[in-house]
ROSE-4610 file (N, C-alpha, C; in Angstrom, 1 decimal, always signed):
// ROSE-4610
residu = [M/M/M/S/S/S/L/L/L/L/L/L/N/N/N/A/A/A/D/D/D/I/I/I/Q/Q/Q/S/S/S/Q/Q/Q/I/I/I/R/R/R/S/S/S/V/V/V/F/F/F/A/A/A/E/E/E/L/L/L/K/K/K/E/E/E/P/P/P/V/V/V/D/D/D/L/L/L/V/V/V/L/L/L/Y/Y/Y/T/T/T/Q/Q/Q/G/G/G/G/G/G/E/E/E/G/G/G/T/T/T/L/L/L/E/E/E/C/C/C/D/D/D/Y/Y/Y/C/C/C/A/A/A/E/E/E/T/T/T/R/R/R/A/A/A/L/L/L/L/L/L/E/E/E/E/E/E/L/L/L/A/A/A/E/E/E/L/L/L/S/S/S/D/D/D/K/K/K/L/L/L/T/T/T/L/L/L/H/H/H/V/V/V/R/R/R/D/D/D/F/F/F/V/V/V/A/A/A/D/D/D/A/A/A/E/E/E/M/M/M/A/A/A/R/R/R/G/G/G/H/H/H/Q/Q/Q/V/V/V/D/D/D/K/K/K/I/I/I/P/P/P/A/A/A/V/V/V/V/V/V/I/I/I/A/A/A/R/R/R/G/G/G/G/G/G/A/A/A/Q/Q/Q/P/P/P/K/K/K/D/D/D/Y/Y/Y/G/G/G/I/I/I/R/R/R/L/L/L/Y/Y/Y/G/G/G/I/I/I/P/P/P/S/S/S/G/G/G/Y/Y/Y/E/E/E/F/F/F/A/A/A/T/T/T/L/L/L/I/I/I/E/E/E/D/D/D/I/I/I/K/K/K/M/M/M/V/V/V/S/S/S/R/R/R/G/G/G/D/D/D/V/V/V/D/D/D/L/L/L/S/S/S/A/A/A/Q/Q/Q/T/T/T/R/R/R/K/K/K/E/E/E/L/L/L/E/E/E/K/K/K/L/L/L/T/T/T/Q/Q/Q/P/P/P/V/V/V/H/H/H/I/I/I/Q/Q/Q/V/V/V/Y/Y/Y/V/V/V/T/T/T/P/P/P/T/T/T/C/C/C/P/P/P/Y/Y/Y/C/C/C/P/P/P/R/R/R/A/A/A/V/V/V/L/L/L/L/L/L/A/A/A/H/H/H/K/K/K/L/L/L/A/A/A/M/M/M/A/A/A/S/S/S/D/D/D/L/L/L/I/I/I/T/T/T/A/A/A/D/D/D/M/M/M/V/V/V/E/E/E/A/A/A/T/T/T/E/E/E/F/F/F/P/P/P/H/H/H/L/L/L/A/A/A/S/S/S/R/R/R/Y/Y/Y/H/H/H/V/V/V/H/H/H/G/G/G/V/V/V/P/P/P/R/R/R/T/T/T/V/V/V/I/I/I/Q/Q/Q/D/D/D/V/V/V/I/I/I/H/H/H/I/I/I/E/E/E/G/G/G/A/A/A/M/M/M/P/P/P/E/E/E/Q/Q/Q/Q/Q/Q/V/V/V/L/L/L/Q/Q/Q/K/K/K/L/L/L/M/M/M/A/A/A/V/V/V/L/L/L/D/D/D/E/E/E/P/P/P/T/T/T/M/M/M/L/L/L/R/R/R/L/L/L/R/R/R/G/G/G/E/E/E/F/F/F/E/E/E/A/A/A/S/S/S/L/L/L/N/N/N]
num = [1/1/1/2/2/2/3/3/3/4/4/4/5/5/5/6/6/6/7/7/7/8/8/8/9/9/9/10/10/10/11/11/11/12/12/12/13/13/13/14/14/14/15/15/15/16/16/16/17/17/17/18/18/18/19/19/19/20/20/20/21/21/21/22/22/22/23/23/23/24/24/24/25/25/25/26/26/26/27/27/27/28/28/28/29/29/29/30/30/30/31/31/31/32/32/32/33/33/33/34/34/34/35/35/35/36/36/36/37/37/37/38/38/38/39/39/39/40/40/40/41/41/41/42/42/42/43/43/43/44/44/44/45/45/45/46/46/46/47/47/47/48/48/48/49/49/49/50/50/50/51/51/51/52/52/52/53/53/53/54/54/54/55/55/55/56/56/56/57/57/57/58/58/58/59/59/59/60/60/60/61/61/61/62/62/62/63/63/63/64/64/64/65/65/65/66/66/66/67/67/67/68/68/68/69/69/69/70/70/70/71/71/71/72/72/72/73/73/73/74/74/74/75/75/75/76/76/76/77/77/77/78/78/78/79/79/79/80/80/80/81/81/81/82/82/82/83/83/83/84/84/84/85/85/85/86/86/86/87/87/87/88/88/88/89/89/89/90/90/90/91/91/91/92/92/92/93/93/93/94/94/94/95/95/95/96/96/96/97/97/97/98/98/98/99/99/99/100/100/100/101/101/101/102/102/102/103/103/103/104/104/104/105/105/105/106/106/106/107/107/107/108/108/108/109/109/109/110/110/110/111/111/111/112/112/112/113/113/113/114/114/114/115/115/115/116/116/116/117/117/117/118/118/118/119/119/119/120/120/120/121/121/121/122/122/122/123/123/123/124/124/124/125/125/125/126/126/126/127/127/127/128/128/128/129/129/129/130/130/130/131/131/131/132/132/132/133/133/133/134/134/134/135/135/135/136/136/136/137/137/137/138/138/138/139/139/139/140/140/140/141/141/141/142/142/142/143/143/143/144/144/144/145/145/145/146/146/146/147/147/147/148/148/148/149/149/149/150/150/150/151/151/151/152/152/152/153/153/153/154/154/154/155/155/155/156/156/156/157/157/157/158/158/158/159/159/159/160/160/160/161/161/161/162/162/162/163/163/163/164/164/164/165/165/165/166/166/166/167/167/167/168/168/168/169/169/169/170/170/170/171/171/171/172/172/172/173/173/173/174/174/174/175/175/175/176/176/176/177/177/177/178/178/178/179/179/179/180/180/180/181/181/181/182/182/182/183/183/183/184/184/184/185/185/185/186/186/186/187/187/187/188/188/188/189/189/189/190/190/190/191/191/191/192/192/192/193/193/193/194/194/194/195/195/195/196/196/196/197/197/197/198/198/198/199/199/199/200/200/200/201/201/201/202/202/202/203/203/203/204/204/204/205/205/205/206/206/206/207/207/207/208/208/208/209/209/209/210/210/210/211/211/211/212/212/212/213/213/213/214/214/214/215/215/215/216/216/216/217/217/217/218/218/218/219/219/219/220/220/220/221/221/221/222/222/222/223/223/223/224/224/224/225/225/225/226/226/226/227/227/227/228/228/228/229/229/229/230/230/230/231/231/231/232/232/232/233/233/233/234/234/234/235/235/235/236/236/236/237/237/237]
x = [-134.1/-133.7/-134.8/-135.0/-136.2/-135.9/-137.0/-137.0/-137.1/-137.8/-138.0/-137.1/-136.3/-135.4/-136.2/-135.6/-136.3/-136.8/-136.1/-136.5/-137.8/-137.8/-138.9/-140.1/-139.9/-141.0/-141.6/-140.8/-141.3/-142.1/-141.6/-142.4/-143.7/-143.7/-145.0/-146.0/-145.5/-146.4/-147.1/-146.3/-146.9/-148.0/-147.7/-148.7/-150.0/-149.7/-150.8/-151.6/-151.1/-151.8/-153.1/-153.1/-154.2/-155.3/-155.0/-156.0/-157.3/-158.4/-159.8/-160.4/-160.6/-161.3/-160.3/-160.6/-159.7/-159.5/-158.3/-157.9/-157.5/-158.0/-157.5/-156.6/-155.4/-154.5/-154.6/-155.0/-155.2/-154.1/-153.2/-152.0/-152.3/-152.2/-152.3/-150.9/-150.5/-149.1/-149.3/-148.1/-148.2/-147.0/-147.2/-146.2/-146.2/-145.1/-145.0/-143.7/-143.6/-142.4/-141.9/-140.7/-140.1/-140.5/-141.2/-141.6/-141.2/-141.2/-140.8/-142.0/-141.8/-142.8/-142.5/-143.5/-143.3/-142.3/-141.8/-140.8/-141.4/-140.7/-141.1/-142.2/-142.8/-143.9/-143.4/-142.3/-141.8/-141.4/-140.8/-140.4/-141.7/-142.7/-143.9/-144.6/-144.6/-145.3/-144.5/-143.2/-142.4/-142.6/-142.7/-143.0/-144.3/-145.3/-146.7/-146.8/-146.1/-146.1/-145.6/-144.4/-143.8/-144.8/-145.4/-146.3/-147.5/-148.1/-149.3/-149.0/-147.7/-147.4/-147.3/-147.4/-147.2/-148.5/-149.6/-150.9/-151.9/-152.7/-153.8/-155.0/-154.9/-156.0/-155.7/-154.6/-154.2/-154.3/-154.9/-154.9/-154.5/-153.5/-153.0/-153.6/-154.2/-154.8/-153.9/-153.3/-152.5/-153.3/-153.4/-154.2/-153.3/-153.5/-152.8/-153.5/-152.8/-153.4/-154.1/-153.6/-154.2/-155.2/-154.9/-155.8/-157.1/-156.9/-158.0/-158.4/-158.4/-158.6/-160.0/-161.0/-162.3/-162.3/-161.6/-161.6/-160.8/-159.7/-158.9/-159.8/-160.6/-161.5/-162.5/-162.9/-163.9/-163.2/-161.9/-161.2/-160.6/-160.9/-160.4/-158.9/-158.3/-156.8/-156.4/-155.5/-155.1/-153.6/-152.9/-151.4/-150.9/-149.7/-149.1/-147.7/-147.2/-147.9/-148.9/-150.0/-151.1/-151.5/-151.8/-152.3/-153.6/-154.6/-155.9/-156.0/-156.3/-156.4/-157.9/-158.5/-160.0/-160.2/-161.4/-161.8/-162.3/-161.9/-162.2/-163.3/-163.3/-164.2/-165.6/-166.6/-168.0/-168.6/-168.1/-168.6/-167.5/-167.1/-166.0/-166.4/-165.4/-165.7/-164.4/-164.6/-163.5/-163.7/-162.7/-162.8/-162.2/-161.7/-161.1/-159.7/-159.0/-157.6/-156.7/-155.8/-154.9/-153.5/-152.6/-151.1/-150.6/-150.0/-149.4/-147.9/-147.2/-145.7/-145.4/-144.2/-143.8/-143.9/-144.6/-144.6/-143.4/-142.3/-141.0/-140.6/-139.5/-139.0/-140.1/-140.3/-141.3/-142.7/-142.9/-144.3/-144.6/-143.6/-143.9/-144.7/-144.4/-145.2/-146.6/-146.8/-148.2/-149.0/-148.3/-149.0/-149.4/-148.6/-148.9/-150.1/-150.1/-151.2/-152.5/-152.4/-153.6/-154.2/-153.4/-153.9/-154.6/-154.0/-154.6/-156.0/-156.0/-157.2/-158.4/-158.0/-159.1/-159.6/-158.7/-159.1/-160.0/-159.6/-160.4/-161.8/-161.8/-163.0/-163.4/-162.5/-162.8/-161.6/-161.7/-160.6/-160.8/-159.7/-159.8/-159.9/-161.1/-161.3/-162.3/-162.3/-163.1/-164.6/-165.5/-166.9/-167.3/-166.6/-166.8/-166.4/-165.3/-164.9/-165.9/-166.3/-167.3/-168.6/-169.0/-170.2/-170.1/-168.9/-168.7/-168.7/-168.0/-168.0/-169.3/-170.3/-171.7/-172.3/-171.7/-172.2/-171.8/-170.8/-170.4/-171.5/-171.6/-172.6/-172.1/-170.8/-170.2/-168.8/-168.4/-167.1/-165.9/-165.0/-163.8/-162.6/-161.6/-160.4/-159.2/-158.5/-157.4/-156.1/-155.1/-153.8/-152.8/-152.0/-150.9/-149.6/-148.8/-147.5/-146.4/-145.6/-144.6/-143.3/-142.3/-141.1/-140.8/-140.1/-139.8/-138.9/-138.2/-137.3/-137.9/-139.2/-139.9/-140.5/-140.0/-140.6/-141.9/-142.3/-143.6/-144.7/-144.4/-145.4/-146.4/-146.0/-147.0/-148.1/-147.8/-148.9/-150.0/-149.5/-150.4/-151.2/-150.5/-151.2/-152.2/-151.9/-152.8/-154.0/-153.9/-155.0/-156.0/-155.4/-156.2/-156.9/-156.2/-156.8/-157.9/-157.7/-158.8/-160.0/-159.8/-161.0/-161.7/-161.0/-161.6/-162.4/-161.9/-162.6/-163.9/-163.8/-165.0/-166.1/-165.8/-166.8/-166.7/-167.8/-167.8/-167.6/-167.7/-167.5/-166.0/-165.1/-163.7/-162.9/-162.0/-160.9/-159.6/-158.7/-157.5/-156.3/-155.4/-154.2/-152.9/-152.0/-150.6/-150.0/-149.2/-148.5/-147.0/-146.2/-144.8/-144.3/-143.9/-143.6/-142.5/-141.4/-140.3/-140.7/-141.7/-142.1/-143.1/-143.7/-144.7/-144.3/-143.2/-142.7/-143.6/-144.3/-145.2/-146.4/-146.8/-147.8/-147.3/-146.1/-145.4/-145.2/-144.9/-144.8/-146.1/-147.1/-148.5/-149.0/-148.7/-149.3/-148.3/-147.2/-146.1/-145.6/-145.3/-144.8/-143.3/-143.0/-141.6/-141.1/-142.0/-141.7/-142.7/-142.4/-143.4/-143.5/-144.7/-145.9/-146.6/-147.2/-148.1/-149.4/-150.5/-151.8/-152.6/-153.2/-154.0/-155.4/-156.4/-157.8/-158.5/-159.2/-159.9/-159.0/-157.8/-156.8/-156.4/-157.2/-157.0/-156.7/-157.1/-156.8/-155.5/-154.5/-153.2/-152.9/-152.3/-151.9/-150.4/-149.6/-148.2/-147.9/-147.2/-146.8/-147.9/-147.6/-148.5/-149.3/-150.5/-151.3/-152.2/-152.7/-153.6/-154.9/-155.6/-156.9/-157.9/-158.1/-159.1/-158.7/-157.4/-157.0/-157.2/-156.9/-157.1/-158.6/-159.4/-160.9/-161.4/-160.9/-161.4/-161.1/-159.9/-159.5/-160.4/-160.6/-161.4/-162.8/-163.5/-164.8/-165.0/-164.0/-164.1/-164.6/-164.7/-165.3/-166.7/-167.4/-168.8/-169.0/-168.0/-168.1/-167.8/-168.9/-168.8/-168.0/-168.2/-167.4/-165.9/-165.5/-164.1/-163.6/-164.3/-163.8/-163.7/-164.6/-164.5/-163.3/-163.0/-161.8/-160.5/-160.5/-159.3/-159.1/-160.2/-160.1/-159.5/-160.0/-159.5/-158.0/-157.5/-156.1/-155.3/-155.8/-155.1/-155.0/-156.0/-156.0/-155.0/-155.0/-154.1/-152.7/-152.4/-151.0/-150.5/-151.4/-151.0/-150.6/-150.9/-150.6/-149.2]
y = [-45.1/-44.3/-44.1/-42.8/-42.5/-43.1/-43.6/-44.1/-43.0/-41.9/-40.8/-39.6/-39.1/-38.0/-36.7/-35.6/-34.4/-33.8/-33.9/-33.4/-34.1/-35.4/-36.2/-35.9/-35.8/-35.5/-34.2/-33.2/-31.9/-31.9/-32.7/-32.8/-33.5/-34.5/-35.3/-34.4/-33.6/-32.7/-31.7/-31.3/-30.3/-31.0/-32.3/-33.0/-33.3/-33.7/-34.1/-32.8/-31.7/-30.5/-30.3/-31.0/-30.9/-32.0/-32.9/-33.9/-33.4/-34.0/-33.4/-34.2/-35.5/-36.3/-37.2/-37.6/-38.4/-39.8/-40.3/-41.6/-42.5/-43.8/-44.8/-45.7/-45.9/-46.9/-48.1/-49.3/-50.4/-51.4/-51.6/-52.5/-53.8/-54.9/-56.3/-56.8/-57.1/-57.6/-58.8/-59.2/-60.3/-60.2/-60.5/-60.3/-58.9/-58.5/-57.2/-57.0/-56.1/-55.8/-57.1/-57.5/-58.6/-59.9/-59.9/-61.2/-61.1/-62.2/-62.3/-61.9/-60.9/-60.5/-61.2/-61.1/-61.6/-60.8/-61.3/-60.6/-59.2/-58.2/-56.8/-56.2/-57.0/-56.4/-55.3/-55.4/-54.4/-53.1/-53.3/-52.2/-51.5/-52.3/-51.7/-50.8/-51.4/-50.7/-49.4/-49.4/-48.2/-47.2/-47.6/-46.6/-46.0/-46.7/-46.2/-45.3/-45.6/-44.8/-43.4/-43.4/-42.1/-41.3/-42.0/-41.4/-40.8/-41.5/-41.0/-39.8/-39.6/-38.4/-37.1/-37.3/-36.1/-35.4/-36.0/-35.3/-35.7/-34.8/-35.1/-35.7/-35.8/-36.5/-38.0/-38.5/-39.9/-40.5/-41.7/-42.5/-43.9/-44.4/-45.8/-46.7/-47.8/-48.9/-50.1/-50.6/-51.8/-53.0/-54.0/-55.2/-56.4/-57.4/-58.6/-59.6/-60.2/-61.1/-62.3/-62.8/-63.9/-63.5/-62.6/-62.2/-61.5/-60.8/-60.1/-60.8/-62.1/-62.9/-62.6/-62.4/-62.1/-60.8/-59.8/-58.5/-58.6/-59.5/-59.7/-60.3/-61.3/-61.9/-60.9/-60.0/-59.0/-58.1/-57.9/-57.1/-57.9/-59.2/-60.2/-60.2/-60.0/-60.0/-61.5/-62.0/-63.4/-63.6/-62.5/-62.6/-61.3/-61.3/-60.1/-59.9/-58.7/-57.5/-57.0/-56.5/-56.0/-54.7/-53.8/-52.4/-52.2/-51.9/-51.5/-49.9/-49.3/-47.8/-47.5/-46.9/-46.6/-45.2/-44.7/-43.4/-43.5/-42.6/-42.6/-41.5/-41.1/-40.0/-40.5/-39.6/-39.9/-40.8/-40.8/-41.7/-42.6/-43.6/-44.5/-45.4/-45.7/-46.5/-47.2/-48.6/-49.4/-49.5/-49.0/-49.0/-50.3/-51.2/-52.4/-52.2/-51.3/-51.0/-51.7/-52.6/-53.4/-53.3/-53.3/-53.4/-54.5/-55.5/-56.7/-56.6/-56.5/-56.3/-54.8/-54.6/-53.2/-52.3/-51.2/-50.2/-49.4/-50.0/-49.3/-49.1/-48.4/-48.1/-47.3/-47.7/-47.0/-47.1/-48.1/-48.3/-47.4/-46.7/-45.7/-44.6/-44.2/-43.2/-43.7/-45.0/-45.6/-45.4/-45.6/-45.4/-44.0/-43.1/-41.6/-41.3/-41.8/-41.5/-42.1/-43.3/-44.0/-43.2/-42.7/-41.8/-40.6/-40.0/-38.8/-39.1/-40.3/-40.7/-40.9/-41.7/-42.1/-40.8/-39.9/-38.7/-37.8/-37.8/-37.0/-37.7/-39.0/-39.8/-39.9/-39.7/-39.8/-40.0/-40.6/-40.9/-40.5/-40.3/-39.8/-40.9/-41.6/-42.6/-42.0/-42.5/-42.0/-42.4/-41.6/-41.9/-43.3/-43.7/-45.0/-46.1/-46.0/-47.0/-47.1/-46.0/-46.0/-46.7/-46.4/-47.0/-48.5/-49.0/-50.4/-51.1/-50.5/-51.1/-51.3/-50.5/-50.7/-52.0/-52.7/-53.9/-55.1/-54.9/-56.0/-56.5/-57.8/-58.4/-59.3/-59.5/-60.3/-59.7/-60.1/-59.6/-59.9/-59.0/-59.2/-58.9/-59.8/-59.6/-59.4/-58.3/-57.9/-58.0/-58.6/-58.6/-58.0/-57.1/-56.6/-56.9/-57.7/-58.2/-57.2/-56.7/-55.7/-56.0/-55.2/-55.2/-53.8/-53.5/-52.1/-51.3/-52.1/-51.4/-51.2/-51.6/-51.5/-50.1/-49.3/-47.9/-47.9/-49.0/-49.1/-49.6/-50.2/-50.9/-50.0/-48.8/-47.9/-47.6/-47.4/-47.1/-48.2/-49.4/-50.6/-50.7/-50.5/-50.6/-49.5/-48.3/-47.2/-47.3/-47.9/-48.1/-49.1/-50.2/-51.2/-50.6/-49.8/-49.2/-48.2/-47.5/-46.6/-47.4/-48.5/-49.4/-49.8/-50.2/-50.6/-49.4/-48.2/-47.1/-46.8/-47.1/-46.8/-47.9/-49.1/-50.1/-50.8/-50.9/-51.6/-53.1/-53.6/-55.1/-55.5/-54.5/-54.7/-54.6/-55.5/-55.4/-55.5/-54.6/-54.6/-54.6/-55.5/-55.7/-55.4/-54.7/-54.6/-55.8/-56.6/-57.8/-57.7/-57.5/-57.5/-58.9/-59.1/-60.5/-61.2/-60.5/-61.2/-61.5/-60.9/-61.2/-62.4/-62.6/-63.8/-64.6/-65.3/-66.1/-67.2/-67.8/-68.9/-68.4/-67.2/-66.6/-66.2/-65.7/-65.3/-66.6/-67.7/-68.9/-69.4/-69.4/-69.8/-69.1/-67.8/-67.0/-66.7/-67.5/-67.4/-66.0/-65.3/-64.0/-64.0/-63.8/-63.8/-62.4/-61.5/-60.1/-59.2/-58.0/-57.1/-55.8/-55.1/-55.5/-56.7/-57.5/-58.6/-58.5/-58.2/-58.1/-59.4/-59.9/-61.1/-60.8/-61.1/-60.8/-62.1/-62.3/-63.5/-64.8/-64.7/-65.8/-66.1/-65.9/-66.5/-65.5/-64.2/-63.3/-62.6/-62.6/-62.1/-60.9/-59.9/-58.7/-58.4/-58.4/-58.1/-56.6/-56.0/-54.6/-53.7/-52.4/-51.3/-50.9/-51.5/-51.2/-50.0/-49.4/-48.2/-48.7/-47.7/-47.9/-48.7/-48.4/-49.0/-50.5/-50.8/-52.2/-53.0/-52.4/-53.2/-53.4/-52.4/-52.5/-53.6/-53.7/-54.7/-56.1/-56.3/-57.6/-57.8/-56.8/-57.0/-57.4/-56.8/-57.1/-58.5/-59.2/-60.6/-61.5/-61.0/-61.8/-62.0/-61.2/-61.4/-62.5/-62.9/-63.9/-65.3/-66.0/-67.3/-68.3/-68.5/-69.6/-69.3/-68.0/-67.6/-67.9/-67.5/-67.7/-69.2/-70.0/-71.4/-72.0/-71.6/-72.0/-71.6/-70.3/-69.8/-70.5/-70.8/-71.5/-72.9/-73.6/-74.9/-74.9/-73.9/-73.8/-73.5/-72.6/-72.2/-73.4/-74.2/-75.4/-76.4/-76.5/-77.5/-77.1/-75.8/-75.3/-75.6/-75.8/-76.1/-77.5/-78.4/-79.8/-80.1]
z = [-97.5/-98.7/-99.6/-100.0/-100.9/-102.3/-102.9/-104.3/-105.3/-104.9/-105.8/-105.3/-106.1/-105.7/-105.7/-105.1/-104.9/-106.2/-107.3/-108.6/-109.1/-109.0/-109.5/-108.6/-107.3/-106.4/-106.7/-107.1/-107.4/-108.7/-109.7/-111.0/-110.7/-109.9/-109.7/-108.9/-107.9/-107.2/-108.2/-109.2/-110.1/-111.0/-111.3/-112.1/-111.2/-110.0/-109.1/-108.7/-108.8/-108.5/-109.3/-110.5/-111.4/-111.2/-110.2/-109.9/-109.5/-110.0/-109.7/-108.6/-108.8/-107.8/-107.0/-105.8/-105.0/-105.7/-105.5/-106.1/-105.0/-105.0/-104.0/-104.7/-104.1/-104.6/-103.6/-104.1/-103.2/-103.6/-102.6/-102.9/-102.2/-102.9/-102.3/-102.2/-101.0/-100.7/-99.8/-99.2/-98.3/-97.3/-96.1/-95.1/-94.6/-93.9/-93.4/-92.6/-91.8/-91.1/-90.3/-90.5/-89.8/-90.4/-91.5/-92.2/-93.7/-94.3/-95.7/-96.6/-97.4/-98.4/-99.8/-100.6/-102.0/-102.7/-103.8/-104.6/-105.1/-104.8/-105.2/-104.5/-103.5/-102.7/-101.9/-101.2/-100.3/-101.1/-102.3/-103.2/-103.7/-104.1/-104.6/-103.5/-102.3/-101.2/-100.9/-100.9/-100.6/-101.7/-102.9/-104.0/-103.9/-103.6/-103.5/-102.2/-101.2/-100.0/-100.2/-101.0/-101.3/-102.3/-103.2/-104.2/-103.5/-102.5/-101.8/-101.0/-100.6/-99.8/-100.6/-102.0/-102.8/-103.2/-102.7/-103.0/-102.0/-101.5/-100.6/-101.3/-102.6/-103.4/-103.5/-103.0/-103.1/-101.7/-101.7/-100.5/-100.8/-100.0/-100.2/-99.2/-99.6/-98.8/-99.0/-98.0/-98.1/-97.5/-98.4/-98.0/-98.1/-97.2/-97.2/-98.1/-99.0/-100.0/-99.4/-98.2/-97.6/-96.6/-95.7/-94.7/-95.3/-96.4/-97.0/-98.3/-98.3/-99.5/-100.1/-99.3/-99.8/-100.6/-100.0/-100.7/-102.0/-102.0/-103.2/-104.3/-103.9/-104.9/-105.4/-104.6/-105.1/-106.1/-106.0/-106.9/-108.1/-108.0/-109.0/-109.1/-107.9/-107.8/-107.5/-108.3/-108.1/-108.0/-107.9/-107.8/-107.2/-106.7/-106.0/-106.4/-106.3/-105.9/-106.9/-106.4/-107.3/-106.8/-107.8/-107.5/-108.2/-107.4/-108.0/-107.9/-109.0/-109.1/-109.3/-108.2/-108.3/-107.8/-108.2/-107.7/-106.3/-105.5/-104.1/-103.8/-102.5/-102.2/-102.0/-102.1/-101.8/-102.9/-104.1/-105.1/-105.7/-104.9/-105.3/-106.5/-107.3/-108.5/-108.9/-109.0/-109.5/-111.0/-111.8/-113.2/-113.8/-113.0/-113.6/-114.0/-113.5/-113.8/-112.8/-113.3/-112.4/-112.9/-112.0/-112.3/-111.4/-112.1/-111.4/-111.6/-110.5/-110.5/-110.2/-109.9/-109.6/-110.8/-110.7/-111.9/-111.9/-112.4/-112.4/-113.9/-114.1/-115.4/-116.2/-117.4/-118.2/-117.7/-116.9/-116.4/-115.2/-114.7/-113.6/-114.3/-115.5/-116.2/-116.4/-116.6/-116.8/-115.5/-114.4/-113.1/-112.9/-113.2/-113.1/-114.0/-115.3/-116.2/-115.8/-115.2/-114.7/-113.6/-112.7/-111.6/-112.1/-113.1/-113.7/-114.4/-115.1/-115.8/-114.8/-113.8/-112.8/-112.1/-111.7/-111.1/-112.0/-113.3/-114.2/-114.5/-114.5/-114.7/-116.1/-117.1/-118.5/-119.3/-120.5/-121.3/-122.7/-123.4/-124.8/-125.8/-125.8/-126.8/-127.8/-129.1/-130.1/-129.8/-130.4/-130.3/-130.9/-132.0/-132.6/-131.6/-130.9/-130.0/-128.8/-128.3/-127.2/-127.6/-128.9/-129.4/-129.5/-130.0/-130.2/-128.9/-127.9/-126.5/-125.9/-126.3/-125.8/-126.2/-127.3/-127.8/-126.9/-126.0/-125.2/-124.3/-124.1/-123.3/-122.2/-122.1/-121.1/-120.6/-119.5/-119.0/-119.9/-120.1/-121.0/-120.1/-120.2/-119.5/-120.5/-120.2/-121.1/-120.2/-120.7/-120.0/-121.0/-120.5/-121.3/-120.7/-121.3/-120.7/-121.1/-120.1/-120.3/-119.6/-119.8/-119.0/-118.7/-117.7/-117.3/-118.3/-119.2/-120.1/-121.5/-121.6/-123.0/-123.1/-124.1/-124.3/-124.9/-125.6/-126.3/-125.4/-124.3/-123.5/-122.8/-122.3/-121.7/-122.6/-123.9/-124.9/-124.9/-124.9/-125.0/-123.7/-122.6/-121.3/-121.1/-121.4/-121.2/-122.1/-123.3/-124.2/-123.5/-123.0/-122.3/-121.1/-120.4/-119.2/-119.6/-120.7/-121.2/-121.6/-122.2/-122.6/-121.3/-120.3/-119.0/-118.4/-118.5/-117.9/-118.7/-120.0/-120.9/-120.8/-120.3/-120.2/-118.9/-118.2/-116.9/-117.1/-118.3/-118.5/-118.7/-118.8/-119.1/-117.9/-117.6/-116.7/-117.4/-117.2/-117.9/-117.0/-117.2/-116.3/-117.1/-116.4/-116.7/-116.0/-116.7/-116.0/-116.4/-115.4/-115.6/-115.8/-117.1/-117.5/-116.7/-116.4/-115.7/-114.2/-113.7/-112.3/-112.3/-113.4/-113.5/-114.7/-114.6/-115.8/-116.2/-115.2/-115.5/-116.4/-116.2/-117.1/-118.5/-118.4/-119.7/-120.6/-119.9/-120.7/-121.2/-120.3/-120.7/-121.9/-122.0/-123.1/-124.2/-124.1/-125.2/-125.4/-124.3/-124.4/-124.7/-126.0/-126.4/-126.7/-126.8/-126.9/-126.3/-126.0/-125.4/-126.1/-126.0/-125.3/-126.0/-125.3/-125.8/-125.1/-125.8/-125.3/-125.5/-124.4/-124.4/-124.0/-124.9/-124.6/-124.4/-123.3/-123.0/-123.1/-122.8/-122.9/-124.4/-125.3/-126.6/-127.8/-127.6/-128.7/-128.4/-129.3/-129.0/-129.9/-129.4/-130.1/-129.9/-130.9/-130.8/-131.0/-130.0/-130.2/-129.7/-129.8/-129.4/-130.7/-130.9/-132.0/-131.8/-132.9/-132.8/-132.2/-131.7/-131.0/-131.9/-133.1/-134.0/-134.2/-134.4/-134.6/-133.3/-132.2/-130.9/-130.7/-131.0/-130.9/-131.8/-133.0/-133.9/-133.3/-132.8/-132.2/-131.0/-130.1/-128.9/-129.3/-130.3/-130.6/-131.2/-131.4/-131.9/-130.8/-129.5/-128.4/-128.7/-129.5/-129.8/-130.9/-131.5/-132.6/-132.0/-131.6/-130.9/-131.6/-132.9/-133.6/-133.6/-133.8/-133.7/-132.3/-131.3/-129.9/-129.6/-130.1/-129.8/-130.5/-131.7/-132.4/-131.7/-131.4/-130.7/-129.3/-128.6/-127.3/-127.5/-128.6/-128.8/-129.1/-129.9/-130.3/-129.0/-128.2/-127.0/-126.0/-125.8/-125.0/-125.5/-126.8/-127.5/-127.2/-127.2/-127.0/-125.6/-124.7/-123.3/-123.1/-124.0/-123.9/-124.4]
């Protein structure tokens, strides 16, 4: 049974007709036909298979999280289901965009927007934001915790993914909180969206670009990061 009805498929085909460069969707899953897959892995695979059929600019690569462990480490994928959205073709590029958990509900729109951004190869961030991101000197990890029923979550996820596209030092994850409850507990996710930067900087709600940037650039302030790291580690005890 198709997950996308005829009307939705038609709408997506129209959107994908504007894609410029090829896009690779890399799905990390586990198991396969006749075996037990992880929670939502089968559904995520089915969704991406249907999506990839709607444009010749999309290619789906299915990887086994265990058998392809080295490749998973290269993509910094540590849980499944995981989707890496990268530019394909003659000049492939991994922008650091990750989705953990099935991109359903409101997050399906996030998946479509991510594909469009990666195909376009550019994002609508301000010149000030781009200039500030050039100051980063070390890798930065952003996690945005969401639920499929949260209407404000896509805005927070897309901003994080735009930041990742704008800086090679940023990796940005969408994490479906109900699929990874141990992480939701670890990072005290009591409402969504909740953005977590370098484990210790927390942002509640979908904040504007400049406010998120201000929080993000705190990673350059070593005393502040040491203090926040200490508070975070204390909260785990």
